[in-house]
C-alpha atoms as an extended CHARMM CRD file, in Angstrom:
* protein
*
        88  EXT
         1         1  MET       CA              0.0000000000        0.0000000000        0.0000000000  PROA      1               0.0000000000
         2         2  ALA       CA              1.0940000000        3.5220000000       -0.6880000000  PROA      2               0.0000000000
         3         3  THR       CA              1.5250000000        6.2290000000        1.8880000000  PROA      3               0.0000000000
         4         4  VAL       CA              0.0870000000        9.7110000000        1.6550000000  PROA      4               0.0000000000
         5         5  THR       CA              2.7510000000       12.4140000000        1.4870000000  PROA      5               0.0000000000
         6         6  PHE       CA              1.8100000000       15.3670000000        3.6470000000  PROA      6               0.0000000000
         7         7  ASP       CA              3.9280000000       18.5010000000        4.0060000000  PROA      7               0.0000000000
         8         8  THR       CA              3.0550000000       19.7180000000        7.5120000000  PROA      8               0.0000000000
         9         9  HSD       CA              5.2150000000       22.8370000000        7.2690000000  PROA      9               0.0000000000
        10        10  LYS       CA              3.5360000000       23.9760000000        4.0530000000  PROA      10              0.0000000000
        11        11  PHE       CA              0.1290000000       23.2130000000        5.5460000000  PROA      11              0.0000000000
        12        12  VAL       CA              0.8990000000       25.2900000000        8.6490000000  PROA      12              0.0000000000
        13        13  LYS       CA              2.0720000000       28.2030000000        6.4940000000  PROA      13              0.0000000000
        14        14  THR       CA             -1.1080000000       27.9760000000        4.3940000000  PROA      14              0.0000000000
        15        15  LEU       CA             -3.2870000000       28.0950000000        7.5050000000  PROA      15              0.0000000000
        16        16  GLU       CA             -1.2880000000       31.0030000000        8.9380000000  PROA      16              0.0000000000
        17        17  ALA       CA             -1.6290000000       32.8850000000        5.6510000000  PROA      17              0.0000000000
        18        18  ALA       CA             -5.3870000000       32.4110000000        5.9670000000  PROA      18              0.0000000000
        19        19  GLY       CA             -5.3250000000       34.0980000000        9.3650000000  PROA      19              0.0000000000
        20        20  LEU       CA             -5.0410000000       31.2290000000       11.8410000000  PROA      20              0.0000000000
        21        21  PRO       CA             -2.6690000000       31.6980000000       14.7720000000  PROA      21              0.0000000000
        22        22  GLU       CA              0.5120000000       29.5990000000       14.5680000000  PROA      22              0.0000000000
        23        23  GLN       CA             -0.4390000000       27.3730000000       17.5330000000  PROA      23              0.0000000000
        24        24  GLN       CA             -3.8290000000       26.4850000000       16.0210000000  PROA      24              0.0000000000
        25        25  ALA       CA             -2.3040000000       25.9190000000       12.5740000000  PROA      25              0.0000000000
        26        26  GLU       CA              0.2580000000       23.5320000000       14.0650000000  PROA      26              0.0000000000
        27        27  ALA       CA             -2.4000000000       21.6400000000       16.0370000000  PROA      27              0.0000000000
        28        28  ILE       CA             -4.5620000000       21.2160000000       12.9360000000  PROA      28              0.0000000000
        29        29  SER       CA             -1.5320000000       20.1340000000       10.9100000000  PROA      29              0.0000000000
        30        30  ILE       CA             -0.6380000000       17.4640000000       13.4790000000  PROA      30              0.0000000000
        31        31  ALA       CA             -4.2160000000       16.1780000000       13.5490000000  PROA      31              0.0000000000
        32        32  VAL       CA             -4.3430000000       15.9240000000        9.7450000000  PROA      32              0.0000000000
        33        33  ARG       CA             -0.9170000000       14.2340000000        9.6140000000  PROA      33              0.0000000000
        34        34  ASP       CA             -1.9860000000       11.6890000000       12.2590000000  PROA      34              0.0000000000
        35        35  SER       CA             -5.1820000000       10.9150000000       10.3670000000  PROA      35              0.0000000000
        36        36  HSD       CA             -3.1760000000       10.3020000000        7.1870000000  PROA      36              0.0000000000
        37        37  GLU       CA             -0.8010000000        7.9450000000        8.9810000000  PROA      37              0.0000000000
        38        38  SER       CA             -3.6410000000        5.6980000000       10.0980000000  PROA      38              0.0000000000
        39        39  VAL       CA             -5.0670000000        5.2230000000        6.5940000000  PROA      39              0.0000000000
        40        40  ASP       CA             -3.9600000000        2.5960000000        4.0710000000  PROA      40              0.0000000000
        41        41  VAL       CA             -4.3920000000        3.8100000000        0.5190000000  PROA      41              0.0000000000
        42        42  ALA       CA             -4.5260000000        1.4200000000       -2.4120000000  PROA      42              0.0000000000
        43        43  THR       CA             -2.8890000000        2.7170000000       -5.5550000000  PROA      43              0.0000000000
        44        44  ARG       CA             -3.9660000000        1.8880000000       -9.0760000000  PROA      44              0.0000000000
        45        45  ARG       CA             -0.9970000000       -0.4770000000       -9.2330000000  PROA      45              0.0000000000
        46        46  ASP       CA             -2.1860000000       -2.2630000000       -6.0640000000  PROA      46              0.0000000000
        47        47  VAL       CA             -5.6000000000       -2.7570000000       -7.6360000000  PROA      47              0.0000000000
        48        48  ASP       CA             -4.0940000000       -3.9230000000      -10.9470000000  PROA      48              0.0000000000
        49        49  ASP       CA             -1.8370000000       -6.4090000000       -9.1320000000  PROA      49              0.0000000000
        50        50  LEU       CA             -4.8100000000       -7.7530000000       -7.2030000000  PROA      50              0.0000000000
        51        51  ARG       CA             -6.8560000000       -8.0560000000      -10.3880000000  PROA      51              0.0000000000
        52        52  LYS       CA             -4.0430000000      -10.0040000000      -12.1000000000  PROA      52              0.0000000000
        53        53  ASP       CA             -3.7580000000      -12.3230000000       -9.1040000000  PROA      53              0.0000000000
        54        54  ILE       CA             -7.5090000000      -12.9750000000       -9.1040000000  PROA      54              0.0000000000
        55        55  ASP       CA             -7.5350000000      -13.5460000000      -12.8900000000  PROA      55              0.0000000000
        56        56  SER       CA             -4.6740000000      -16.0370000000      -12.5620000000  PROA      56              0.0000000000
        57        57  LYS       CA             -6.4530000000      -17.9530000000       -9.8170000000  PROA      57              0.0000000000
        58        58  LEU       CA             -9.7010000000      -17.9850000000      -11.7980000000  PROA      58              0.0000000000
        59        59  GLU       CA             -7.9020000000      -19.3790000000      -14.8570000000  PROA      59              0.0000000000
        60        60  LYS       CA             -6.4250000000      -22.1980000000      -12.7660000000  PROA      60              0.0000000000
        61        61  MET       CA             -9.8130000000      -22.9150000000      -11.2010000000  PROA      61              0.0000000000
        62        62  GLU       CA            -11.4690000000      -22.8890000000      -14.6200000000  PROA      62              0.0000000000
        63        63  LEU       CA             -8.9540000000      -25.4370000000      -15.9200000000  PROA      63              0.0000000000
        64        64  ARG       CA             -9.5200000000      -27.7410000000      -12.9410000000  PROA      64              0.0000000000
        65        65  LEU       CA            -13.2990000000      -27.4940000000      -13.3250000000  PROA      65              0.0000000000
        66        66  THR       CA            -13.0500000000      -28.2050000000      -17.0550000000  PROA      66              0.0000000000
        67        67  ILE       CA            -10.9720000000      -31.3270000000      -16.3900000000  PROA      67              0.0000000000
        68        68  LYS       CA            -13.3960000000      -32.5130000000      -13.6850000000  PROA      68              0.0000000000
        69        69  LEU       CA            -16.4170000000      -31.8990000000      -15.8830000000  PROA      69              0.0000000000
        70        70  GLY       CA            -14.7450000000      -33.7500000000      -18.7640000000  PROA      70              0.0000000000
        71        71  THR       CA            -14.0390000000      -36.6900000000      -16.4760000000  PROA      71              0.0000000000
        72        72  ILE       CA            -17.6550000000      -36.7770000000      -15.3100000000  PROA      72              0.0000000000
        73        73  VAL       CA            -18.9360000000      -36.6750000000      -18.8950000000  PROA      73              0.0000000000
        74        74  MET       CA            -16.5790000000      -39.4950000000      -19.9420000000  PROA      74              0.0000000000
        75        75  LEU       CA            -17.6380000000      -41.6340000000      -16.9700000000  PROA      75              0.0000000000
        76        76  ALA       CA            -21.3020000000      -40.9850000000      -17.7090000000  PROA      76              0.0000000000
        77        77  LEU       CA            -20.8570000000      -41.8940000000      -21.3900000000  PROA      77              0.0000000000
        78        78  GLY       CA            -18.9360000000      -45.0130000000      -20.4100000000  PROA      78              0.0000000000
        79        79  ALA       CA            -21.6840000000      -46.0410000000      -17.9900000000  PROA      79              0.0000000000
        80        80  PHE       CA            -24.3700000000      -45.3140000000      -20.5920000000  PROA      80              0.0000000000
        81        81  THR       CA            -22.4920000000      -47.3860000000      -23.1980000000  PROA      81              0.0000000000
        82        82  ALA       CA            -22.0740000000      -50.3000000000      -20.7750000000  PROA      82              0.0000000000
        83        83  LEU       CA            -25.7270000000      -50.0960000000      -19.7680000000  PROA      83              0.0000000000
        84        84  SER       CA            -26.8120000000      -50.0060000000      -23.4190000000  PROA      84              0.0000000000
        85        85  LYS       CA            -24.8620000000      -53.2270000000      -24.1530000000  PROA      85              0.0000000000
        86        86  TRP       CA            -26.2460000000      -54.9190000000      -21.0680000000  PROA      86              0.0000000000
        87        87  ILE       CA            -29.8610000000      -54.0380000000      -21.9370000000  PROA      87              0.0000000000
        88        88  ALA       CA            -29.5430000000      -55.0490000000      -25.5750000000  PROA      88              0.0000000000
C-alpha cells in the first residue's frame, strides 16, 4: 500500500496565511498528519496487481473445473455405453 505524502510545514504556512494563529495551525496540521498515517491507501498499481492475481487464480480454477467436468462426462458416457450393451 502507498503512503500519503503530507507537508506539515507547508500546511501550517497555508493556515497562517489564511489568518489562523501559529499554535492552532500547528495543532490542525498534526491532527491531519496523524489521520493520514492511520489510513492505508490502495494505488492503481495495487488494484491492478490484485486483479491479475484474481484472474490467474480464476484461470487455474477454470482449468480444474473443465478437467473434472470432462471426467464426469466421460464416466457418464462409459456407464451409458455399458448399460446399453447390457440391456440389448
